[in-house]
PyMOL commands that place a pseudoatom at each C-alpha (Angstrom):
pseudoatom trace, name=CA, resn=MET, resi=1, chain=A, elem=C, hetatm=0, pos=[76.706, 107.218, 109.609]
pseudoatom trace, name=CA, resn=LEU, resi=2, chain=A, elem=C, hetatm=0, pos=[79.014, 105.323, 107.258]
pseudoatom trace, name=CA, resn=LYS, resi=3, chain=A, elem=C, hetatm=0, pos=[78.301, 101.691, 106.401]
pseudoatom trace, name=CA, resn=THR, resi=4, chain=A, elem=C, hetatm=0, pos=[80.776, 99.112, 105.143]
pseudoatom trace, name=CA, resn=TYR, resi=5, chain=A, elem=C, hetatm=0, pos=[79.704, 96.443, 102.662]
pseudoatom trace, name=CA, resn=ASN, resi=6, chain=A, elem=C, hetatm=0, pos=[82.804, 94.395, 103.442]
pseudoatom trace, name=CA, resn=PRO, resi=7, chain=A, elem=C, hetatm=0, pos=[83.150, 93.153, 107.018]
pseudoatom trace, name=CA, resn=GLU, resi=8, chain=A, elem=C, hetatm=0, pos=[86.732, 92.123, 106.160]
pseudoatom trace, name=CA, resn=PHE, resi=9, chain=A, elem=C, hetatm=0, pos=[87.632, 95.617, 104.860]
pseudoatom trace, name=CA, resn=SER, resi=10, chain=A, elem=C, hetatm=0, pos=[90.786, 95.797, 106.976]
pseudoatom trace, name=CA, resn=ASN, resi=11, chain=A, elem=C, hetatm=0, pos=[92.166, 92.590, 105.429]
pseudoatom trace, name=CA, resn=THR, resi=12, chain=A, elem=C, hetatm=0, pos=[91.123, 93.751, 101.936]
pseudoatom trace, name=CA, resn=ILE, resi=13, chain=A, elem=C, hetatm=0, pos=[93.043, 97.009, 102.413]
pseudoatom trace, name=CA, resn=LYS, resi=14, chain=A, elem=C, hetatm=0, pos=[96.095, 95.219, 103.827]
pseudoatom trace, name=CA, resn=GLU, resi=15, chain=A, elem=C, hetatm=0, pos=[96.149, 92.903, 100.786]
pseudoatom trace, name=CA, resn=LYS, resi=16, chain=A, elem=C, hetatm=0, pos=[95.860, 95.860, 98.401]
pseudoatom trace, name=CA, resn=LEU, resi=17, chain=A, elem=C, hetatm=0, pos=[98.703, 97.590, 100.278]
pseudoatom trace, name=CA, resn=ARG, resi=18, chain=A, elem=C, hetatm=0, pos=[100.877, 94.490, 99.989]
pseudoatom trace, name=CA, resn=ARG, resi=19, chain=A, elem=C, hetatm=0, pos=[100.521, 94.669, 96.193]
pseudoatom trace, name=CA, resn=GLN, resi=20, chain=A, elem=C, hetatm=0, pos=[101.048, 98.447, 95.933]
pseudoatom trace, name=CA, resn=PHE, resi=21, chain=A, elem=C, hetatm=0, pos=[104.565, 98.823, 94.569]
pseudoatom trace, name=CA, resn=TYR, resi=22, chain=A, elem=C, hetatm=0, pos=[104.310, 102.621, 94.418]
pseudoatom trace, name=CA, resn=MET, resi=23, chain=A, elem=C, hetatm=0, pos=[103.485, 102.947, 98.137]
pseudoatom trace, name=CA, resn=GLN, resi=24, chain=A, elem=C, hetatm=0, pos=[106.380, 100.633, 98.981]
pseudoatom trace, name=CA, resn=LEU, resi=25, chain=A, elem=C, hetatm=0, pos=[108.702, 102.729, 96.814]
pseudoatom trace, name=CA, resn=LEU, resi=26, chain=A, elem=C, hetatm=0, pos=[107.451, 105.906, 98.483]
pseudoatom trace, name=CA, resn=GLY, resi=27, chain=A, elem=C, hetatm=0, pos=[107.818, 104.424, 101.985]
pseudoatom trace, name=CA, resn=PHE, resi=28, chain=A, elem=C, hetatm=0, pos=[104.310, 105.344, 103.148]
pseudoatom trace, name=CA, resn=GLU, resi=29, chain=A, elem=C, hetatm=0, pos=[102.845, 103.180, 105.922]
pseudoatom trace, name=CA, resn=ILE, resi=30, chain=A, elem=C, hetatm=0, pos=[99.203, 102.941, 106.958]
pseudoatom trace, name=CA, resn=GLU, resi=31, chain=A, elem=C, hetatm=0, pos=[98.769, 103.079, 110.746]
pseudoatom trace, name=CA, resn=THR, resi=32, chain=A, elem=C, hetatm=0, pos=[94.984, 103.300, 111.213]
pseudoatom trace, name=CA, resn=ILE, resi=33, chain=A, elem=C, hetatm=0, pos=[92.308, 101.433, 109.257]
pseudoatom trace, name=CA, resn=GLU, resi=34, chain=A, elem=C, hetatm=0, pos=[88.723, 102.160, 110.336]
pseudoatom trace, name=CA, resn=VAL, resi=35, chain=A, elem=C, hetatm=0, pos=[85.392, 102.282, 108.527]
pseudoatom trace, name=CA, resn=GLY, resi=36, chain=A, elem=C, hetatm=0, pos=[85.647, 105.377, 106.344]
pseudoatom trace, name=CA, resn=ARG, resi=37, chain=A, elem=C, hetatm=0, pos=[88.929, 106.580, 107.907]
pseudoatom trace, name=CA, resn=ILE, resi=38, chain=A, elem=C, hetatm=0, pos=[92.608, 105.896, 107.131]
pseudoatom trace, name=CA, resn=GLU, resi=39, chain=A, elem=C, hetatm=0, pos=[95.753, 107.411, 108.631]
pseudoatom trace, name=CA, resn=GLY, resi=40, chain=A, elem=C, hetatm=0, pos=[99.363, 106.873, 107.695]
pseudoatom trace, name=CA, resn=ARG, resi=41, chain=A, elem=C, hetatm=0, pos=[102.899, 108.145, 108.118]
pseudoatom trace, name=CA, resn=LEU, resi=42, chain=A, elem=C, hetatm=0, pos=[105.842, 108.845, 105.839]
pseudoatom trace, name=CA, resn=ARG, resi=43, chain=A, elem=C, hetatm=0, pos=[109.366, 109.247, 107.206]
pseudoatom trace, name=CA, resn=LEU, resi=44, chain=A, elem=C, hetatm=0, pos=[110.852, 111.981, 105.018]
pseudoatom trace, name=CA, resn=GLU, resi=45, chain=A, elem=C, hetatm=0, pos=[113.938, 111.261, 102.959]
pseudoatom trace, name=CA, resn=GLU, resi=46, chain=A, elem=C, hetatm=0, pos=[115.861, 113.313, 100.424]
pseudoatom trace, name=CA, resn=LYS, resi=47, chain=A, elem=C, hetatm=0, pos=[113.896, 111.681, 97.566]
pseudoatom trace, name=CA, resn=HIS, resi=48, chain=A, elem=C, hetatm=0, pos=[110.658, 113.264, 98.892]
pseudoatom trace, name=CA, resn=LYS, resi=49, chain=A, elem=C, hetatm=0, pos=[112.022, 116.822, 98.800]
pseudoatom trace, name=CA, resn=GLN, resi=50, chain=A, elem=C, hetatm=0, pos=[112.555, 119.567, 96.280]
pseudoatom trace, name=CA, resn=HIS, resi=51, chain=A, elem=C, hetatm=0, pos=[114.529, 122.836, 96.487]
pseudoatom trace, name=CA, resn=LYS, resi=52, chain=A, elem=C, hetatm=0, pos=[115.220, 124.273, 99.941]
pseudoatom trace, name=CA, resn=GLY, resi=53, chain=A, elem=C, hetatm=0, pos=[114.251, 120.917, 101.491]
pseudoatom trace, name=CA, resn=PHE, resi=54, chain=A, elem=C, hetatm=0, pos=[110.497, 121.395, 101.091]
pseudoatom trace, name=CA, resn=VAL, resi=55, chain=A, elem=C, hetatm=0, pos=[108.381, 118.265, 100.536]
pseudoatom trace, name=CA, resn=HIS, resi=56, chain=A, elem=C, hetatm=0, pos=[107.509, 117.916, 96.867]
pseudoatom trace, name=CA, resn=GLY, resi=57, chain=A, elem=C, hetatm=0, pos=[103.880, 118.847, 96.161]
pseudoatom trace, name=CA, resn=GLY, resi=58, chain=A, elem=C, hetatm=0, pos=[103.404, 115.584, 94.289]
pseudoatom trace, name=CA, resn=VAL, resi=59, chain=A, elem=C, hetatm=0, pos=[104.285, 113.617, 97.428]
pseudoatom trace, name=CA, resn=THR, resi=60, chain=A, elem=C, hetatm=0, pos=[101.735, 115.597, 99.442]
pseudoatom trace, name=CA, resn=ALA, resi=61, chain=A, elem=C, hetatm=0, pos=[99.017, 115.078, 96.798]
pseudoatom trace, name=CA, resn=THR, resi=62, chain=A, elem=C, hetatm=0, pos=[99.838, 111.363, 96.552]
pseudoatom trace, name=CA, resn=LEU, resi=63, chain=A, elem=C, hetatm=0, pos=[99.476, 110.843, 100.305]
pseudoatom trace, name=CA, resn=ALA, resi=64, chain=A, elem=C, hetatm=0, pos=[96.130, 112.653, 100.280]
pseudoatom trace, name=CA, resn=ASP, resi=65, chain=A, elem=C, hetatm=0, pos=[94.935, 110.520, 97.360]
pseudoatom trace, name=CA, resn=ILE, resi=66, chain=A, elem=C, hetatm=0, pos=[96.053, 107.289, 99.066]
pseudoatom trace, name=CA, resn=VAL, resi=67, chain=A, elem=C, hetatm=0, pos=[94.301, 107.911, 102.395]
pseudoatom trace, name=CA, resn=MET, resi=68, chain=A, elem=C, hetatm=0, pos=[91.086, 109.152, 100.792]
pseudoatom trace, name=CA, resn=GLY, resi=69, chain=A, elem=C, hetatm=0, pos=[91.057, 106.258, 98.325]
pseudoatom trace, name=CA, resn=PHE, resi=70, chain=A, elem=C, hetatm=0, pos=[91.537, 103.609, 100.990]
pseudoatom trace, name=CA, resn=ALA, resi=71, chain=A, elem=C, hetatm=0, pos=[88.934, 105.315, 103.218]
pseudoatom trace, name=CA, resn=ALA, resi=72, chain=A, elem=C, hetatm=0, pos=[86.480, 104.797, 100.337]
pseudoatom trace, name=CA, resn=VAL, resi=73, chain=A, elem=C, hetatm=0, pos=[87.702, 101.208, 99.799]
pseudoatom trace, name=CA, resn=SER, resi=74, chain=A, elem=C, hetatm=0, pos=[86.749, 100.446, 103.401]
pseudoatom trace, name=CA, resn=LEU, resi=75, chain=A, elem=C, hetatm=0, pos=[83.084, 100.989, 102.478]
pseudoatom trace, name=CA, resn=VAL, resi=76, chain=A, elem=C, hetatm=0, pos=[82.657, 99.025, 99.235]
pseudoatom trace, name=CA, resn=PRO, resi=77, chain=A, elem=C, hetatm=0, pos=[82.196, 95.254, 98.748]
pseudoatom trace, name=CA, resn=ALA, resi=78, chain=A, elem=C, hetatm=0, pos=[85.425, 93.221, 98.645]
pseudoatom trace, name=CA, resn=ASP, resi=79, chain=A, elem=C, hetatm=0, pos=[85.328, 92.571, 94.889]
pseudoatom trace, name=CA, resn=TYR, resi=80, chain=A, elem=C, hetatm=0, pos=[84.712, 96.239, 93.995]
pseudoatom trace, name=CA, resn=HIS, resi=81, chain=A, elem=C, hetatm=0, pos=[87.401, 98.811, 93.300]
pseudoatom trace, name=CA, resn=VAL, resi=82, chain=A, elem=C, hetatm=0, pos=[87.720, 102.541, 93.859]
pseudoatom trace, name=CA, resn=VAL, resi=83, chain=A, elem=C, hetatm=0, pos=[89.331, 105.067, 91.516]
pseudoatom trace, name=CA, resn=THR, resi=84, chain=A, elem=C, hetatm=0, pos=[89.914, 108.789, 91.903]
pseudoatom trace, name=CA, resn=ALA, resi=85, chain=A, elem=C, hetatm=0, pos=[87.441, 110.756, 89.795]
pseudoatom trace, name=CA, resn=ASP, resi=86, chain=A, elem=C, hetatm=0, pos=[88.451, 114.198, 91.082]
pseudoatom trace, name=CA, resn=LEU, resi=87, chain=A, elem=C, hetatm=0, pos=[91.248, 115.374, 93.371]
pseudoatom trace, name=CA, resn=ARG, resi=88, chain=A, elem=C, hetatm=0, pos=[91.854, 118.870, 94.714]
pseudoatom trace, name=CA, resn=VAL, resi=89, chain=A, elem=C, hetatm=0, pos=[94.707, 119.832, 96.999]
pseudoatom trace, name=CA, resn=SER, resi=90, chain=A, elem=C, hetatm=0, pos=[95.212, 123.157, 98.761]
pseudoatom trace, name=CA, resn=TYR, resi=91, chain=A, elem=C, hetatm=0, pos=[98.784, 123.717, 99.942]
pseudoatom trace, name=CA, resn=LEU, resi=92, chain=A, elem=C, hetatm=0, pos=[98.758, 125.777, 103.132]
pseudoatom trace, name=CA, resn=ASN, resi=93, chain=A, elem=C, hetatm=0, pos=[102.353, 125.652, 104.433]
pseudoatom trace, name=CA, resn=PRO, resi=94, chain=A, elem=C, hetatm=0, pos=[105.664, 124.316, 103.162]
pseudoatom trace, name=CA, resn=GLY, resi=95, chain=A, elem=C, hetatm=0, pos=[106.264, 120.706, 104.173]
pseudoatom trace, name=CA, resn=VAL, resi=96, chain=A, elem=C, hetatm=0, pos=[109.404, 120.619, 106.291]
pseudoatom trace, name=CA, resn=GLY, resi=97, chain=A, elem=C, hetatm=0, pos=[110.378, 118.300, 109.097]
pseudoatom trace, name=CA, resn=GLU, resi=98, chain=A, elem=C, hetatm=0, pos=[111.061, 114.668, 109.896]
pseudoatom trace, name=CA, resn=GLU, resi=99, chain=A, elem=C, hetatm=0, pos=[107.845, 113.044, 108.665]
pseudoatom trace, name=CA, resn=LEU, resi=100, chain=A, elem=C, hetatm=0, pos=[104.375, 113.551, 107.227]
pseudoatom trace, name=CA, resn=VAL, resi=101, chain=A, elem=C, hetatm=0, pos=[101.114, 112.299, 108.672]
pseudoatom trace, name=CA, resn=ALA, resi=102, chain=A, elem=C, hetatm=0, pos=[98.146, 111.869, 106.328]
pseudoatom trace, name=CA, resn=LYS, resi=103, chain=A, elem=C, hetatm=0, pos=[94.571, 111.531, 107.578]
pseudoatom trace, name=CA, resn=GLY, resi=104, chain=A, elem=C, hetatm=0, pos=[91.740, 110.752, 105.179]
pseudoatom trace, name=CA, resn=TRP, resi=105, chain=A, elem=C, hetatm=0, pos=[88.040, 110.122, 105.674]
pseudoatom trace, name=CA, resn=VAL, resi=106, chain=A, elem=C, hetatm=0, pos=[84.803, 109.710, 103.762]
pseudoatom trace, name=CA, resn=LEU, resi=107, chain=A, elem=C, hetatm=0, pos=[82.637, 112.772, 104.235]
pseudoatom trace, name=CA, resn=LYS, resi=108, chain=A, elem=C, hetatm=0, pos=[79.597, 111.482, 102.313]
pseudoatom trace, name=CA, resn=GLN, resi=109, chain=A, elem=C, hetatm=0, pos=[79.012, 107.907, 101.229]
pseudoatom trace, name=CA, resn=GLY, resi=110, chain=A, elem=C, hetatm=0, pos=[77.166, 107.048, 98.034]
pseudoatom trace, name=CA, resn=ARG, resi=111, chain=A, elem=C, hetatm=0, pos=[76.485, 103.963, 95.956]
pseudoatom trace, name=CA, resn=LYS, resi=112, chain=A, elem=C, hetatm=0, pos=[78.644, 105.067, 93.005]
pseudoatom trace, name=CA, resn=LEU, resi=113, chain=A, elem=C, hetatm=0, pos=[80.583, 107.984, 94.491]
pseudoatom trace, name=CA, resn=ASN, resi=114, chain=A, elem=C, hetatm=0, pos=[82.195, 108.708, 97.841]
pseudoatom trace, name=CA, resn=PHE, resi=115, chain=A, elem=C, hetatm=0, pos=[83.153, 112.254, 98.745]
pseudoatom trace, name=CA, resn=CYS, resi=116, chain=A, elem=C, hetatm=0, pos=[86.318, 112.383, 100.825]
pseudoatom trace, name=CA, resn=GLU, resi=117, chain=A, elem=C, hetatm=0, pos=[88.596, 114.821, 102.617]
pseudoatom trace, name=CA, resn=ALA, resi=118, chain=A, elem=C, hetatm=0, pos=[92.170, 114.666, 103.895]
pseudoatom trace, name=CA, resn=GLU, resi=119, chain=A, elem=C, hetatm=0, pos=[94.647, 116.650, 105.918]
pseudoatom trace, name=CA, resn=ILE, resi=120, chain=A, elem=C, hetatm=0, pos=[98.423, 116.343, 105.664]
pseudoatom trace, name=CA, resn=PHE, resi=121, chain=A, elem=C, hetatm=0, pos=[100.661, 117.416, 108.534]
pseudoatom trace, name=CA, resn=SER, resi=122, chain=A, elem=C, hetatm=0, pos=[104.430, 117.794, 108.743]
pseudoatom trace, name=CA, resn=ILE, resi=123, chain=A, elem=C, hetatm=0, pos=[106.066, 116.769, 112.009]
pseudoatom trace, name=CA, resn=ASP, resi=124, chain=A, elem=C, hetatm=0, pos=[109.304, 118.435, 113.104]
pseudoatom trace, name=CA, resn=GLY, resi=125, chain=A, elem=C, hetatm=0, pos=[112.068, 116.974, 115.290]
pseudoatom trace, name=CA, resn=GLN, resi=126, chain=A, elem=C, hetatm=0, pos=[110.246, 118.067, 118.468]
pseudoatom trace, name=CA, resn=GLY, resi=127, chain=A, elem=C, hetatm=0, pos=[106.968, 116.406, 117.438]
pseudoatom trace, name=CA, resn=GLN, resi=128, chain=A, elem=C, hetatm=0, pos=[105.273, 119.694, 116.533]
pseudoatom trace, name=CA, resn=GLU, resi=129, chain=A, elem=C, hetatm=0, pos=[102.524, 119.256, 113.880]
pseudoatom trace, name=CA, resn=THR, resi=130, chain=A, elem=C, hetatm=0, pos=[101.947, 121.791, 111.124]
pseudoatom trace, name=CA, resn=LEU, resi=131, chain=A, elem=C, hetatm=0, pos=[98.990, 121.469, 108.744]
pseudoatom trace, name=CA, resn=ILE, resi=132, chain=A, elem=C, hetatm=0, pos=[100.544, 121.695, 105.277]
pseudoatom trace, name=CA, resn=ALA, resi=133, chain=A, elem=C, hetatm=0, pos=[97.643, 120.699, 103.024]
pseudoatom trace, name=CA, resn=LYS, resi=134, chain=A, elem=C, hetatm=0, pos=[93.931, 119.991, 102.884]
pseudoatom trace, name=CA, resn=ALA, resi=135, chain=A, elem=C, hetatm=0, pos=[92.423, 117.926, 100.099]
pseudoatom trace, name=CA, resn=SER, resi=136, chain=A, elem=C, hetatm=0, pos=[89.101, 116.735, 98.785]
pseudoatom trace, name=CA, resn=ALA, resi=137, chain=A, elem=C, hetatm=0, pos=[88.335, 113.975, 96.332]
pseudoatom trace, name=CA, resn=THR, resi=138, chain=A, elem=C, hetatm=0, pos=[85.487, 112.215, 94.634]
pseudoatom trace, name=CA, resn=MET, resi=139, chain=A, elem=C, hetatm=0, pos=[86.120, 108.479, 94.583]
pseudoatom trace, name=CA, resn=ALA, resi=140, chain=A, elem=C, hetatm=0, pos=[84.201, 106.425, 92.009]
pseudoatom trace, name=CA, resn=THR, resi=141, chain=A, elem=C, hetatm=0, pos=[83.163, 102.849, 92.744]
pseudoatom trace, name=CA, resn=ILE, resi=142, chain=A, elem=C, hetatm=0, pos=[83.939, 100.334, 90.002]
pseudoatom trace, name=CA, resn=GLU, resi=143, chain=A, elem=C, hetatm=0, pos=[81.719, 97.241, 90.045]
pseudoatom trace, name=CA, resn=PRO, resi=144, chain=A, elem=C, hetatm=0, pos=[83.201, 93.841, 89.114]
pseudoatom trace, name=CA, resn=SER, resi=145, chain=A, elem=C, hetatm=0, pos=[81.018, 93.586, 85.987]
pseudoatom trace, name=CA, resn=SER, resi=146, chain=A, elem=C, hetatm=0, pos=[82.470, 96.835, 84.591]
pseudoatom trace, name=CA, resn=GLN, resi=147, chain=A, elem=C, hetatm=0, pos=[86.131, 95.910, 85.131]
pseudoatom trace, name=CA, resn=PRO, resi=148, chain=A, elem=C, hetatm=0, pos=[88.258, 94.962, 82.112]
pseudoatom trace, name=CA, resn=ALA, resi=149, chain=A, elem=C, hetatm=0, pos=[89.014, 91.255, 81.769]
for i in range(1, 149): cmd.bond("trace and resi %d" % i, "trace and resi %d" % (i + 1))
show_as sticks, trace
zoom trace
């Protein structure tokens, strides 16, 4: 069972999202914020695609990293931070369709490290989901005393 050390984790995540210029530029929106679990959606635009209209692999990896990172953030104290220590993405199908849905969760909680997983789905015009990638990450907890001034 996962335990949060920040009862206001939802507000903490929303504040971090408000300051995340890259997520705003990308157009990714978080829809679900729960203890150890984050889900979000990206409406696909031309800027997210590469040749033949496939979603760029970097977009897929970024969404996986975001949902796993914020899933870990939901567990740590409010003044702590989380950084990606290791990220692995397996691409299973080409990303095509109208939007992507990213689901990330903490698999194993630790004091210094959280082990996370994610799944990324493409959604076509008829609402059909296709699993396009699975990811795993190790998220490191950064304590306030070890943060640069």
